[in-house]
Structure formats: structure tokens, C-alpha cells
Backbone as a ProteinNet text record, in pm:
[ID]
protein_1_A
[PRIMARY]
MNIEKHLWGVDLGGTKIEGIVIGAESNDVIIRERIPTEANQGYEHIISQIKKLIDLLIEKTGFEPEAIGFSTPGTLDPGSQTMKNCNTTSMNDQPMKKDLENALGVRIEMANDANCFALAEATMGIVPEKCPTAQVVFGVIMGTGVGGGIVVNGKVLNGKHGIAGEWGHNVLEKDGVECYCGKRGCNENVFSGKALEKYYADISGTKRSLKEVVQRYRANKDEHATATMKRLFESFGKAIHYIINVLDPDVVVLGGGVSNIDEIYTKGVEELKKYIFNHKKVETVFLKPKLGDSAGVFGAVELVR
[TERTIARY]
2660.9	2665.6	2800.9	2803.8	2933.7	3005.9	3136.9	3224.7	3190.9	3127.4	3091.5	2987.4	2911.1	2803.5	2844.2	2931.3	2973.7	3123.8	3191.3	3335.3	3364.1	3458.3	3490.3	3633.4	3652.4	3786.1	3802.4	3926.4	3959.5	4085.3	4078.9	4195.3	4242.5	4357.5	4411.3	4510.7	4471.8	4558.5	4606.4	4694.9	4749.9	4649.5	4549.5	4451	4310.6	4278.6	4143.4	4149.9	4046.9	4028.9	3897.1	3901.1	3780.5	3746	3620.5	3573.5	3464.6	3460	3361.6	3313.2	3187.7	3130.4	3067.4	3103.2	3047.3	2986.1	2900.3	2848	2954.5	2975.9	3084.5	3066.8	2944.6	2919.8	2893.3	2816.3	2777.9	2882.4	2966.2	3060.1	2989.6	2859.4	2785.1	2827.8	2846.8	2884.1	2760.1	2764.1	2653.3	2664.6	2785.3	2808.2	2953.7	2974.2	3109.4	3115.3	3208.9	3218.5	3364.2	3383.3	3516.2	3514.7	3623.9	3643.3	3789.7	3822.7	3963	4051.9	4175.9	4272.4	4318.7	4340.6	4392.9	4523.3	4610.9	4736.3	4827.5	4811.9	4896.5	4871.7	4763.5	4733.1	4792.2	4867.3	4942	4880.5	4959	4923.6	4795.9	4786.5	4669	4541	4551.7	4435	4395	4494.3	4463.9	4384.8	4426.6	4355.1	4212	4197.1	4062.4	3975.3	4033.9	3959.2	3913.9	4000.1	3962.3	3844.9	3852.2	3741.7	3613.1	3626.6	3511.5	3446.1	3528.6	3476.4	3406.3	3468.3	3407.8	3276.5	3273.9	3149.6	3040.3	3079	2983.8	2926.6	3012.8	2968.2	2874.7	2907.4	2821.7	2685	2688.2	2563.4	2474.1	2533.2	2454.1	2406.9	2481	2442.9	2371.4	2399.3	2347.5	2427.2	2536.5	2622.1	2738.4	2791.8	2912	3020.9	3138.2	3245.2	3307.2	3351.5	3430.5	3578.3	3606.5	3744.2	3742	3851.2	3861.9	3999	4000.1	4125.6	4165.2	4295.9	4346.7	4453.8	4434.6	4539.3	4609.9	4741.7	4816.3	4926	4966.7	5072.6	5212.6	5226.3	5353.9	5337.4	5435.8	5439.6	5446.9	5375.1	5387.2	5504.8	5607	5724.1	5687.6	5709.9	5668.8	5737.5	5860	5934	5892.3	5903.8	5875.9	5727.7	5647.6	5503.8	5476.8	5570.2	5550.3	5556.8	5504.3	5497.5	5631.6	5658.4	5779.8	5751.5	5839	5832.1	5702.3	5643.9	5518.9	5549.3	5484.3	5501.6	5420.2	5323.3	5261.6	5350.4	5450.6	5564.4	5528.1	5417.9	5380.7	5342	5314.7	5279.4	5401.3	5518.1	5637.9	5673.8	5715.8	5757.3	5640.8	5518.1	5400.5	5339.1	5290.9	5227.5	5082.5	5064.7	4933	4833.1	4875.4	4782.6	4727.3	4816.1	4774.3	4684.2	4721.8	4643.4	4503.7	4494.9	4364.2	4278.2	4341	4265	4211.7	4291	4245.4	4133.4	4147.6	4049	3917.7	3925.4	3806.5	3750.4	3831.5	3784.1	3759.1	3828.4	3812.8	3949.7	3953	4075.6	4108	4234.7	4280.2	4380.5	4363.2	4461.7	4511.8	4644.4	4701.3	4795.8	4800.1	4900.1	4917.5	5033.6	5053.2	4970.9	4962.9	4872.2	4905.8	5034.2	5071.8	5028.2	5044.2	4998.7	4847.4	4777	4630.6	4585.5	4655.6	4627.5	4643.8	4756.4	4783.1	4679.3	4645.3	4548.8	4411.4	4368	4235.6	4227.4	4328.4	4325.2	4339.7	4410.2	4429.8	4305.8	4221.1	4107.2	3971.9	3959.4	3830.5	3836	3956.2	3973.8	3998.3	4103.3	4126.9	4179.3	4250.3	4313.1	4211	4108.3	4008.7	3937.7	3927	3858.8	3944.4	4073.1	4160.7	4246.7	4287.4	4378.3	4332.6	4218.3	4160	4244.2	4338.4	4421.6	4552.5	4573.2	4698.6	4718.3	4839.2	4873.3	4957.2	5048.4	5138.5	5113.1	5081.6	5052.4	5145.1	5208	5286.9	5211.8	5176	5105.2	5200.5	5197.2	5288.1	5207.7	5255.4	5200.9	5309	5279.6	5371	5294.2	5307	5239.3	5336.9	5300.2	5392.7	5515.3	5492	5599.4	5590.3	5672.8	5671.5	5668.3	5579.4	5570.3	5528.4	5523.6	5483	5435.9	5358.7	5308.6	5298.2	5313.2	5311.7	5193.7	5117.8	5006.6	5027.1	5023.1	5039.9	4916.5	4848.4	4726.1	4627.6	4610.2	4510.6	4551.2	4679.2	4725	4847.9	4853.7	4968.1	5091.7	5204.2	5333.5	5401.6	5418.2	5473.1	5624.7	5680.2	5824.2	5870	5994.4	6052.4	6052.1	6081.5	6088.8	5960.6	5863.4	5741.3	5757.9	5861.9	5891.1	5887	5829.3	5822.6	5751.2	5808.9	5750.8	5784.9	5865.7	5896.3	5995.3	5943.1	6018.6	6065.2	5997	6026.7	6164	6220.1	6348.3	6459.8	6446.9	6560.1	6643.2	6774.2	6861.6	6878.4	6842.9	6856.1	6975.1	7001.2	7113.2	7198	7312.1	7389.2	7437.8	7451.4	7492.9	7377.8	7256	7138.3	7095.5	6972.2	6915.4	6903	6937.7	6927.1	6780.3	6750.2	6613.7	6597.5	6473.9	6448.2	6484.5	6492.3	6525.4	6673.7	6753.7	6895.9	6983.8	6924.4	7001.6	6991.2	7058.8	7053.1	7000.5	6927.6	6887.1	6786.2	6700.9	6594.2	6498.2	6430.8	6329.2	6237.1	6197.3	6104.4	6160.4	6292.5	6355.9	6396.4	6358.6	6389.8	6263.5	6160.5	6044.6	5909.7	5906.9	5778	5733.4	5607.1	5558.2	5636.5	5661.9	5735.5	5877.7	5942.2	6079.8	6087.6	5990.1	5988.6	5965.2	5877.7	5855.1	5982.2	6054.3	6180	6284	6291	6387.9	6360.7	6234	6197.9	6235.7	6205.9	6237.1	6387.3	6465.1	6610.9	6671.9	6620.5	6682.4	6623.2	6501.6	6436	6436.9	6450.3	6441.3	6299.2	6201.5	6059.8	5986.5	5903.7	5824.4	5694.8	5665.1	5538.8	5487.2	5356.6	5299.1	5334.7	5330.2	5359.9	5261	5136.5	5035.8	5074.5	5124.2	5168.9	5289.7	5382	5502.4	5463.8	5370.4	5325.3	5259.2	5178	5112.4	5214.6	5316.8	5420.1	5505.3	5528.2	5599.7	5521.7	5392.2	5309.4	5297.8	5307.6	5303.9	5436.1	5539.9	5672.3	5731.3	5708.9	5759.4	5844.4	5881.4	5955.7	6060.4	6185.1	6293	6311.6	6281.5	6296.8	6188.2	6068	5961	5994.7	6051.7	6092.3	6199.4	6294.2	6400.7	6344.2	6246.5	6185.1	6109.7	6033.6	5960.5	6055.3	6162.1	6262.6	6321.4	6345.3	6396.9	6297.4	6169.2	6066.8	6067.9	6062.3	6051.8	6175.9	6293.4	6417.9	6433.9	6405.9	6424.4	6319.1	6195.3	6092	6129.4	6170.4	6206.9	6320.3	6420.2	6534.1	6493.7	6414.1	6374.8	6282.3	6187.4	6090.4	6153.3	6264.3	6324.3	6375.8	6416.1	6460.8	6344.9	6227.5	6109.4	6073.4	6075.1	6038.4	6137.2	6266.8	6367.5	6360.8	6331.1	6330.9	6195.2	6087.7	5953.8	5877.6	5901.2	5834.5	5682.6	5618.5	5473.2	5395.9	5276	5186.8	5142.2	5115.5	5057.2	5127.1	5147.5	5187.9	5076.3	5018.5	4915.1	4978.9	4963.2	5025.3	4921.5	4941.7	4851.4	4924	4849.7	4907	4903.6	4924.4	4910.9	5001.7	5126.5	5221.3	5173.9	5099.9	5053.3	4949.9	4896.5	4799.3	4864.7	4997.1	5069.3	5071.9	4993.2	4973.4	5103.6	5198.2	5322.2	5406.5	5381	5454	5429.3	5307.4	5268	5324.8	5379.6	5442.3	5591.9	5628.9	5769.9	5842.3	5771.3	5831.5	5859.5	5766.4	5784.3	5890.8	5903.2	6010.9	6147.1	6159	6284.6	6311.4	6206.9	6220.4	6286	6254.1	6307.6	6460.2	6521.2	6667.5	6732.9	6655.2	6715.3	6661.2	6540.5	6477.3	6557.5	6567.4	6643.4	6552.3	6501.3	6408.2	6415	6539.1	6561.1	6483.1	6477.3	6413	6265	6204.7	6061.4	5986.8	5883.2	5806.7	5664.9	5631.8	5496.6	5417.1	5484	5414.7	5305.8	5188.7	5077.4	5081.2	5083.8	5082.2	4943.1	4881	4742.2	4724.7	4628.2	4582.7	4484.1	4477.5	4387	4241.4	4154.1	4009.8	3946	4001.9	3934.6	3970	4074.6	4110.7	4136.9	4081	4103.8	4041.7	3956.6	3891.3	3979.5	4092	4174	4219.7	4255.7	4305.8	4204	4082.8	3981	3931.1	3920.8	3880.8	3990.6	4116.3	4226.8	4222.8	4188.2	4174.5	4066.6	3955.6	3847	3897.2	3974.9	4024.4	4115.6	4181.2	4269.9	4193.3	4062.5	3986	3889.3	3888.3	3793	3821.5
9278.5	9315.3	9381	9504.1	9568.6	9538.1	9566.9	9523	9591.1	9710.1	9777.6	9699.5	9615.1	9545	9406.8	9340.7	9207.7	9192.4	9134.8	9113.3	8963.9	8922.4	8780.2	8753.1	8643.2	8604.6	8453.8	8410.3	8267.2	8243.7	8143.9	8099.8	7969.1	7975.6	7859.8	7787.4	7671.9	7593.4	7466.5	7396.3	7274.7	7161.2	7162.1	7053.5	7098.7	7226.8	7274.7	7415.2	7445.8	7580.1	7631.8	7745.7	7802.7	7933.3	7947.3	8069.1	8135.1	8268	8341.5	8462.5	8495.8	8619.7	8691.8	8819.7	8896	9026.1	9084.4	9216.8	9320.9	9411.4	9507.2	9603.7	9638.6	9733.5	9663.3	9556.8	9487.8	9387.6	9340	9229.6	9098.3	9092.9	8969	8863.7	8741	8632.2	8585.5	8597.4	8555.1	8406.7	8361	8219	8186.4	8062.5	8014.7	7868.1	7832.2	7695.1	7649.2	7518.8	7459.2	7338.3	7322	7199.2	7158.1	7031	6987.7	7047.7	7077.3	7131.8	7024.6	6903.7	6792	6831.7	6893.5	6949.4	6843.6	6718.9	6611	6584.4	6639.2	6618.9	6728	6821	6917.4	7055.5	7145.6	7287.8	7313.9	7256	7280.1	7234.1	7126.3	7077.3	7174.8	7235.5	7335.5	7451.3	7498.4	7606.7	7563.9	7439.9	7392.8	7377.4	7341.2	7331	7469	7567.4	7704.9	7751.1	7724.3	7762.7	7690	7563.9	7485.8	7551	7598.8	7663.7	7794.9	7875.1	8004.1	7981.6	7884.6	7852.1	7810.2	7737.4	7694.3	7814.8	7908.9	8029.5	8113	8122.8	8196.5	8129.5	7997.2	7921.1	7937.2	7934.5	7937.3	8077.8	8180.4	8317.9	8391.9	8355.8	8432.4	8558.9	8577.7	8696	8665.8	8769.7	8758.8	8847	8792.3	8875.2	8966.8	9082.7	9171	9165	9116.3	9097.4	8992.4	8918.7	8816.4	8827.2	8829.1	8827.8	8685.5	8658.1	8524.3	8528.7	8445.9	8416.4	8290.7	8297.2	8187.3	8135	8009.5	7951.4	7984.8	8099.4	8145.8	8289	8339.5	8480.6	8498.3	8596.6	8636.1	8731.6	8691.3	8776.2	8898.6	9020.6	9141.3	9157.2	9106.5	9121.7	9022.2	8894	8788.1	8758.7	8801.8	8772.1	8621.4	8548.2	8405.5	8376.8	8262.9	8227.4	8174.6	8199.5	8147	8118.1	8039.7	8008.3	7936.9	7862.3	7790.7	7651.4	7615.5	7478.4	7380.5	7429.6	7350.3	7371	7285.9	7315.4	7324.8	7261.5	7268.4	7410	7497.2	7635.7	7722.9	7681.2	7761.7	7781.2	7903.8	7943.6	7951.9	7945.2	7952.6	8093.3	8142.7	8274.7	8266.9	8240.1	8205	8319.5	8441	8554.7	8566.5	8559.5	8567.3	8449.7	8330.5	8211.1	8217.1	8269.8	8282.7	8388.5	8498.1	8602.1	8548.9	8466.4	8406.6	8304.4	8226.7	8121.5	8177.1	8285.8	8338	8463.6	8530.9	8648.3	8771	8778.4	8894.2	8937.1	9056.8	9106	9020.8	8987.2	8906.1	8985.5	8982.8	9037.7	8922.9	8919.8	8807.7	8854.5	8779.2	8797.8	8664.3	8644.6	8516.8	8508.7	8389.6	8365.3	8448.3	8472.6	8553.7	8698.6	8750.9	8887.6	8898.3	8797.7	8799.8	8788.1	8708.6	8700.1	8837.6	8902.4	9033.9	9135.8	9133.5	9229.5	9210.4	9086.3	9058.7	9104.4	9071.9	9110.4	9261.4	9326.3	9471.5	9549.9	9491.1	9566.2	9517.5	9384.1	9327.1	9251.6	9230.4	9143	9213.4	9172.4	9216.2	9358.7	9406.8	9539.3	9652.4	9657.5	9765.2	9762.4	9642.8	9629.1	9677.6	9642	9671.7	9796	9822.6	9935.3	10006.8	10074.2	10130.5	10239.3	10299.6	10404.2	10348.9	10218.9	10159.2	10184	10222.6	10244.9	10131.4	10077.7	9971.6	9844.9	9737.3	9608.8	9502.8	9425.5	9310.9	9185.5	9103.2	8979.1	8861.6	8777.9	8664.3	8535	8438.9	8303.8	8212.5	8150.1	8054.2	7923.2	7837.1	7708.8	7601.1	7521	7423	7493.9	7612.5	7699.3	7834	7927	8063.2	8160.3	8258.8	8359.6	8493	8593.4	8725.7	8812.9	8915.1	9010.5	9148.1	9249.8	9388.6	9461.4	9531.9	9613.6	9756.5	9851.2	9992.6	10068.2	10131.3	10206.2	10123.6	9998.8	9913.1	9849.8	9862.7	9804.3	9717.1	9605.5	9515.5	9581.1	9569.8	9612.8	9490.6	9489.6	9372.6	9377.3	9494.6	9507.1	9480.5	9516.8	9504.9	9361.6	9266.7	9126.4	9049.5	9118.7	9051.7	8971	8999.8	8919.2	9002.2	9122	9203.8	9127.5	9129.1	9060	8912.8	8862.2	8718.1	8683.5	8683.6	8671.9	8529.7	8432.7	8293.2	8248	8315.1	8270.5	8371.2	8448.3	8520.5	8419.7	8429.4	8334.6	8375.9	8286.9	8311.6	8236.4	8117.1	8035.3	7996	8058.8	8040.1	7896.6	7821.5	7681.5	7587.4	7635.4	7558.6	7455.3	7409	7303.5	7352.9	7266.4	7301.7	7316.8	7422.1	7452.5	7418.7	7391.7	7361.6	7478.5	7600.6	7718.7	7724.6	7637.1	7632.5	7693.1	7765.3	7823.8	7735.3	7775.7	7704	7796.9	7737.1	7810.2	7920.2	7904.7	8002.8	8002.3	8114.5	8121.1	7999.5	7961.9	7849.9	7719.7	7704.9	7582.8	7591.7	7701.6	7718.2	7714.6	7793.6	7801.8	7782.4	7719.4	7670.7	7554.7	7516.8	7404.4	7277.4	7253.1	7134.3	7135.4	7251.7	7263	7242.9	7293.5	7277.8	7132.4	7064.7	6922.8	6841.8	6875.4	6806.2	6832.6	6957.1	6992.2	6911.3	6904.5	6827.7	6680.4	6624.5	6483.1	6459	6553.6	6538.3	6538.7	6625.4	6636	6537.7	6488.5	6399.1	6252.4	6230.8	6094.7	6045.4	6134.9	6098.7	6195.9	6142.6	6228.4	6267.1	6395	6444.1	6558.1	6578.1	6692.7	6819.6	6932.1	7058.5	7085.2	7045.9	7064	6989.1	6866.8	6788.9	6854.1	6903	6967.7	7089	7168.3	7286.2	7244.6	7142.2	7094	7047.9	6977.8	6928.7	7042.8	7143.3	7263.5	7333	7347.2	7415.4	7334.9	7204.3	7119.5	7123.2	7176.4	7194	7060.4	6956.3	6824.6	6762.6	6842.3	6789.6	6892.5	6865.5	6961.2	6983.5	6881	6894.5	6984.6	6974.3	7064.1	7208.4	7226.3	7360.1	7416.8	7333.8	7378.9	7414.5	7338.4	7364.2	7496.8	7521.4	7647.1	7765.6	7745.6	7851.6	7887.2	7783.8	7806.4	7888.1	7855.6	7930.9	8077.3	8105.5	8244.1	8324.2	8264	8335.4	8361.3	8260.4	8276.7	8370.8	8362.1	8454.2	8598.4	8623.8	8759.4	8815.8	8731.8	8777.5	8801.2	8709.4	8720	8838.7	8861.2	8968.6	9105.5	9113.2	9244.2	9308.5	9225.5	9281.7	9353.5	9293.9	9355.5	9485.3	9481.4	9600.2	9712.6	9681.7	9786.3	9847.8	9768.4	9818.2	9876.6	9804.4	9843.5	9924.2	9894.1	9959.6	9964	9848.1	9846.6	9886.7	9937.9	9966.1	9836.3	9735.7	9610	9492.7	9385.6	9257.2	9158.6	9097.7	8996.1	8860	8770.8	8639.4	8534	8463.7	8357.2	8224.7	8118	7984.7	7916.6	7785.6	7707.3	7750.3	7789	7828.5	7955.4	8040.2	8165.9	8144.2	8021.3	7991.3	7971.1	7968.9	7953.5	8089.6	8104.5	8234.6	8298.3	8216.6	8270.4	8348.6	8329.6	8408.1	8557.9	8590.5	8730.7	8794.4	8713.5	8764.8	8735.9	8607.7	8570.9	8596.6	8579.9	8611.2	8759.1	8840.9	8986.7	9031.6	8963.3	8994	8973.3	8866.5	8842.1	8952.6	9002.5	9112.7	9234.2	9257.8	9374.8	9375	9257.3	9249.2	9310.3	9319	9356.1	9485.4	9526.4	9640	9769.2	9852.4	9978.2	10088.7	10065.8	10162.3	10154.5	10151.5	10147.5	10033.2	9920.8	9798.9	9817.5	9914.5	9938.5	9898.3	9815.6	9767.4	9823.8	9909.5	9963.5	9902	9820	9746.8	9660.1	9659.6	9577.7	9442.5	9334.2	9198	9140.1	9093.8	9047.7	8909	8835.1	8712.5	8748.4	8668	8699.9	8674.4	8733.5	8719.4	8627	8622.2	8555.5	8408.1	8362.9	8221.4	8174.1	8058.5	7999.6	8081.5	8177.1	8259	8372.9	8397.5	8514.6	8513.3	8396.3	8389.9	8435	8382.8	8415.7	8558.9	8607.5	8746.8	8842.8	8803.3	8885.3	8892.9	8780.3	8779.6	8876.8	8877.5	8972.2	9116.5	9144	9280.6	9328.2	9235.2	9274.3	9346	9314.3	9375.2	9483	9507.8	9605.4	9744.5
28866.8	29008.5	29033.9	29085.6	29093.3	29223.8	29222.1	29330.3	29462.6	29457.7	29583	29662.8	29595.8	29665.3	29716.8	29644.3	29686	29664.2	29761.7	29754.2	29757.5	29675	29659	29703.2	29776.7	29819	29816.8	29793.9	29791.7	29874	29960.9	30037.7	29976.2	29909.5	29837.6	29926.8	29977.7	30063.6	29995.5	30063.2	30006.2	29998.3	30088.8	30090.9	30053.3	30076.1	30044.4	29985.4	29907.3	29852.8	29907.6	29973.3	30031.6	29961.6	29923.2	29859.4	29941.2	29935.7	30015.1	29936.4	29954.8	29901.4	30019.7	30038.3	30149.7	30099	30180.2	30150.7	30177.3	30083.4	30094.2	30210.3	30242	30350.4	30482.7	30480.7	30604.5	30651.9	30559.7	30585.2	30617.8	30592.8	30614.8	30511.7	30559.2	30469	30393.1	30261.5	30175.6	30144.9	30118.1	30090.8	30120.4	30159.7	30189	30149.9	30062.2	30013.3	30012	30030.1	30023.5	29930.7	29856.6	29779.7	29795.7	29772	29785.9	29677.6	29714.4	29617.9	29520.6	29572.9	29492.9	29424.3	29505.1	29452.3	29393	29436.3	29384.3	29236.4	29182.9	29040.6	28950.6	29011.4	28931.1	28922.4	28867.1	28862	28781.9	28664.1	28579.5	28649.5	28725	28797.3	28907.9	28973	29076.8	29016.1	28900	28831.8	28799.5	28754.5	28720.4	28844.9	28957.8	29083.3	29130.5	29113.3	29150.3	29064.9	28933.6	28845.1	28883.9	28921.7	28966.4	29088.1	29181.8	29302.2	29268.5	29183.8	29147	29072.3	28983.6	28912.4	29010.2	29114.5	29216.2	29292	29326.4	29396.3	29308.4	29180.6	29086.4	29074.9	29063.6	29049.1	29171.9	29290.3	29413.6	29452.1	29408.3	29446.3	29334.8	29211.1	29098.8	29073.8	29147.2	29131.7	29039	28977.1	28894.9	28957	28984.9	29042.3	28938.6	28983.6	28897.6	28933.3	29053.7	29098.6	29208.6	29223	29327.1	29392.2	29524.8	29598.1	29632.3	29630.1	29658.5	29767.1	29868.5	29966	29918.7	29901.5	29840.2	29933.1	29913.9	29997	29946.9	29885.8	29833.8	29787	29714.3	29677.3	29526.8	29476.1	29335.3	29323	29249.2	29232.8	29149.7	29202.3	29129.7	28995.1	28982.4	28857.9	28751.9	28783.4	28685.4	28671.7	28771.3	28775.3	28777.2	28839.2	28861.6	29011.2	29050.8	29192.1	29242.5	29370.1	29432.9	29580.5	29640.4	29784.4	29822	29728.9	29756.9	29811.2	29924.4	29971.4	29887.6	29811.1	29704.2	29582.4	29568.4	29480.6	29333.2	29291.5	29149.9	29108.1	29205.3	29174.3	29147	29195.4	29179.3	29032	28999.3	28863.8	28765.2	28814.9	28726.8	28729.9	28614.8	28608.7	28658.6	28785	28837.9	28827.2	28852	28842.9	28701.3	28603.3	28462.5	28426.3	28471.7	28438.7	28501.3	28623.6	28688.3	28619.6	28578.5	28507.3	28374.9	28307.6	28182.1	28206.9	28313.1	28340.8	28392.9	28471.5	28538	28472.6	28391	28319.5	28406	28520.8	28610.1	28661.3	28721.3	28784.2	28906.9	28922.2	29034.8	29117.9	29249.4	29342.6	29428.7	29454.1	29527	29636.6	29745.9	29851.4	29921.6	29984	30052	30179.3	30234.5	30346.6	30469.8	30495.2	30611.5	30593.4	30471.6	30444.3	30458.7	30411.1	30422	30567.2	30644.9	30788.6	30852.9	30825.1	30884	30838.8	30711.4	30656.8	30718.7	30731.4	30788.1	30933.3	31011.7	31152.6	31170.9	31078.2	31087.1	31048.1	30963.3	30910.5	30960.5	30982	31020.7	31153	31204.1	31318.1	31449.8	31519.2	31656.2	31666	31563.7	31574.4	31582.3	31495.6	31510.3	31645.3	31701.9	31830.3	31946.6	31945.2	32058.9	32040	31915.9	31888	31760.8	31765.4	31642.7	31575.3	31646.2	31584.1	31527.5	31535.5	31488.2	31339.3	31302.3	31161.9	31103.7	31184.2	31137	31217.9	31147.6	31210.5	31151.1	31239	31194.7	31235.6	31137.9	31164.4	31157.8	31259.4	31270	31265.4	31187.8	31194.5	31250.9	31364.4	31426.1	31444.8	31348.9	31354	31313.2	31211.5	31155.5	31099.7	31043.2	30996.7	31065.8	31020.5	31074.8	30958.1	30964.4	30858.9	30916.5	30831.4	30877.5	30763.7	30798.6	30699.9	30761.5	30677.6	30722.6	30659.7	30742.5	30694.5	30743.8	30651.6	30684.7	30637.5	30731.1	30700.3	30617.2	30657.6	30594.2	30463.3	30424.5	30298.7	30321.3	30249.2	30259.3	30199.5	30270.9	30218.7	30158.5	30026.1	29957.7	29943.8	29915.5	29898.4	29756.6	29729.2	29595.9	29544.8	29633	29593.2	29627	29684.4	29725.9	29853.4	29932.3	30051.4	30179.8	30175.3	30296.4	30407.9	30525.9	30640.2	30647.8	30555.3	30550.5	30662.1	30781.3	30906	30934.5	30880.3	30912.1	30869.3	30768.5	30715.6	30739.9	30847	30902.6	30982.5	30972.4	31041.3	31187	31276.5	31420.1	31479.7	31429	31476	31355.6	31338.3	31215	31195.2	31302.2	31290.9	31326.4	31311.7	31352	31250.3	31267.9	31182.3	31038.2	30943.5	30801.8	30762.9	30687.5	30644.8	30497.3	30456.7	30315.5	30224.4	30280.9	30199.5	30165.3	30228.1	30197.1	30304.6	30400	30509.2	30633	30738.5	30865.7	30974.4	31068.7	31187.3	31163.5	31061.9	31039.1	31158.4	31178.9	31284.3	31279.7	31158.5	31141.5	31196.9	31193.8	31241.9	31388.6	31454.3	31596.1	31681.1	31642.7	31732.3	31665.1	31548.8	31497.9	31586.1	31575.7	31653.5	31624.3	31496.4	31454.5	31510.3	31507.5	31556.1	31706.9	31779.4	31925.2	31963.9	31890.2	31917	31891.6	31785.6	31754.2	31862.5	31908	32011.6	32138.2	32176.8	32296.6	32279.9	32164.4	32139.1	32143.9	32088.9	32085.5	32225.8	32315	32447.6	32549	32521.4	32617.4	32574.9	32443.1	32391.9	32376.4	32396.6	32388.8	32297.4	32207.6	32120.6	32189.7	32191.8	32247	32159.2	32160.6	32090.9	32167	32098.3	32165	32277.5	32257.1	32361.7	32488.7	32472.8	32588.1	32654.8	32573.5	32627.5	32711.5	32661.6	32735.8	32867.2	32863.9	32986.4	33089.1	33044.2	33135.5	33189.4	33107.6	33152.6	33264.1	33246.4	33345.1	33474.6	33462.9	33582.7	33658.7	33592.1	33654.1	33700.6	33620.9	33657.4	33546.5	33447.6	33332.8	33292.6	33327.8	33299.8	33149.6	33071.1	32926.1	32867.9	32922.5	32880.5	32919.3	33037.5	33081.6	32988.9	32950.1	32859	32722.4	32676.1	32545.7	32546.7	32653	32661.9	32680.4	32753.8	32768	32631.9	32552.6	32416.5	32334.7	32346.6	32274.7	32315.5	32444.8	32491.3	32453.2	32472.8	32443.4	32293.9	32212.3	32067.6	32009.4	32059.6	32012.6	32045.8	32168.6	32209	32126.2	32100.1	32020.4	31875.4	31820.3	31679.8	31655.2	31745.6	31722.3	31745.3	31817.3	31843.3	31714.9	31618.8	31490.9	31421.4	31428.6	31368.7	31440.8	31573	31651.4	31626.1	31625.7	31605.7	31465.9	31365.4	31227.6	31188.1	31218.5	31172.9	31277.4	31404	31517.1	31500.1	31484.6	31463	31588.1	31567.1	31679.7	31745.6	31661.2	31707.3	31640.3	31717.3	31661.9	31694.8	31591.7	31610.6	31587.1	31684.1	31676.6	31642.2	31532.9	31492.8	31481.3	31457.2	31449.5	31585.6	31585.4	31706.9	31820.2	31789.2	31894.4	31965.1	31893.8	31953.5	32062.9	32073.1	32178.7	32314.8	32319.5	32445.9	32515.3	32620.3	32684.3	32732.6	32772.4	32829.1	32728.4	32600.2	32499.7	32521.4	32560.2	32573.8	32700.8	32788.2	32910.4	32908.2	32913.3	32919.5	32787.1	32675.9	32547.1	32532.5	32577	32571.2	32670.6	32783.8	32879.3	32813.2	32732.5	32660.6	32559.9	32495.8	32400.4	32465.7	32591.3	32662.9	32670.4	32657.2	32663.1	32539.2	32430.5	32302	32242.5	32277.4	32212	32235.6	32135	32143.3	32197.5	32317.8	32377.7	32530.5	32581.7	32726.3	32792.3	32720.1	32771.3	32804.2	32740.7	32760.6	32633.4	32648.6	32533.5	32539.4	32442.6	32434.3	32319.9	32238.4	32132.5	32194	32131.5	32180.5	32110.7	32189.7	32136.2	32158.3	32049.5	32057	31996	32050	31987.1	31876.4	31771.2	31660.1	31696.2	31617.3	31638.1	31535.4	31414.9	31303.6	31288.2	31355.1	31349.6	31208.1	31172.2	31040.5	30927.1	30962.4	30860	30809.7	30876	30842.6	30697.3	30645.3	30508.2	30406.4	30417.3	30318.7	30335.5	30459.4	30479.4	30434.3	30452.8	30400.1	30249.3	30185.3	30039	29993.7	30066.1	30035.5	30047	30152	30174.1	30061.6	29991.4	29880.9	29770.7	29755.5	29647.3	29696	29827.2	29878.9	29821.6
[MASK]
+++++++++++++++++++++++++++++++++++++++++++++++++++++++++++++++++++++++++++++++++++++++++++++++++++++++++++++++++++++++++++++++++++++++++++++++++++++++++++++++++++++++++++++++++++++++++++++++++++++++++++++++++++++++++++++++++++++++++++++++++++++++++++++++++++++++++++++++++++++++++++++++++++++++++++++++++

């Protein structure tokens, strides 16, 4: 069965591995399956779980893949051809692309989850629907962590080090909270969901979920919630202005739990106006994603289209 007729993608997460086969022309989902990653059992076990999933898809469809795209929780270094920056740490320094090609016997294409999110939304998601002429798309994930990906004319921009769009670890506060990456005050440690919850707890003395903090902010009865949301809008506007000034994308798609806060698209963009090198005028289109949790696996499919 040739690749023009069926496209295969895998979203490799820390807790689950999701595989999908779609029609290349219709984009209809033929099959979709998930199995646990069981990452605590080590790297070799992860490879065997992936093979188990692909074998399951082959068994249920009767199709044989010629190539498979992978969305990964880290980056394949273009030079060493080993994985890096993976929060599933057993994958780091491993030649995963080569190992998967040996295990599965097909061509493998890989990109990190933020790149796959951006690619999916740029090609199959909200961008064709709202901004069909867009050439440059910056995809942002703001959830437990912060990440980003760049898509130009329907293709992921990886960069020399494989870190293009890696927005989460730009330093925003030089004396800020220490990050696992070794720096302080990274975007991820300022306005990720986890960071905002910590900030609220530190200034209020009370732990609350981000959803609760947002509700209390909107009720206008909690000064600490107001301060936390102000921190989000101000830091987001300042952080995203670097991307706008350097990359100047047509569209920014915001994904992850923090992106569900509607005020980011108004008050966050108002903060951006303070910094943008365009007479404080913002014509960049900011959009919510369309594909939700499916973006990773659909982005993986797009890698082999």
C-alpha cells in the first residue's frame, strides 16, 4: 500500500503512545489506537511498545506503512542524530530515529510535540480555516510547560540545532525562578500554568488551581488573583514581542491549558503593543487551536505527507 493512499503518525507521550492511519486525500481517520508508554521501564521498552502499537495498527487495517511520522517529547539533534531535551529522560542521548527505523523497517520522520502542534494547526487545523493565505505560523504551547514551533509554507523549520521555535526557555527574568534547564526566569517558569499557580500560592499563602484563580480574577474579589493574571498578561506580551519582532508571523496559534484564558487574546495582545517595533500596531492574528489533543498525532502525519 503506497504512502499516497494512507498516512501514518504516532504521538509519543510520557504516559501514552497514540497511533493513527488516515486517508491521504480525504484525511478521514481509518484507525486510531492508544497504548501506555510505560516509560518507567526504560528506553528499550519504549521502543518495544511503539513496535507493539504499529503491529496492532497493521493487524487491524491490513495495511503496511512505508513511512511513519513521530511527534516526540524532545528533539532529534541534527548533528549527533540523538535525542535531547526530552522530559522522558531515558530517551535523551539515544539514536531514536535510527532505532525506530531498525525496529519498524520503514522511513521515520520526527519532530517535537510543539512543532507537530504548529504543523497540524497550520495545515489541517485553524489556520486554513481563518487565515488561508498565511505563510508563517508560530505555534505556542502554554500548559504545564511552555514551547513553540515554526511552520513556513507548510513545513516545519527545525534550525541548525533542531531548536527553532524553542520559546519556552528564553530568559524573561534574569533573577527569576531556577529552571531544570539550568537557567533562571525562563518563560516556562513565569507564565506556564504550573508557574502561575506557584506565583499565586506564594503571594496569597493559598494553593489554588489556575482555573480557580481565573474565576476569582473575573469575580474581581481577589487581589492576588488579579496580580497573578496581570503577571500573565504582562509577561506574555513581553515574551511574544521577541517572536513578532524577529519572525513576524502571519498567525500565532495558542495551545495548552493557559491558552483557554480568553483575556490573553485581548489584554495579552495589548501588552504586546508596548514592545512591538511597529508603532504599537499589532496586525498578527492570534487564534485558538482547532485540533485540541489531536494536534500531535495529526502533526506527525503531516511530517510524512
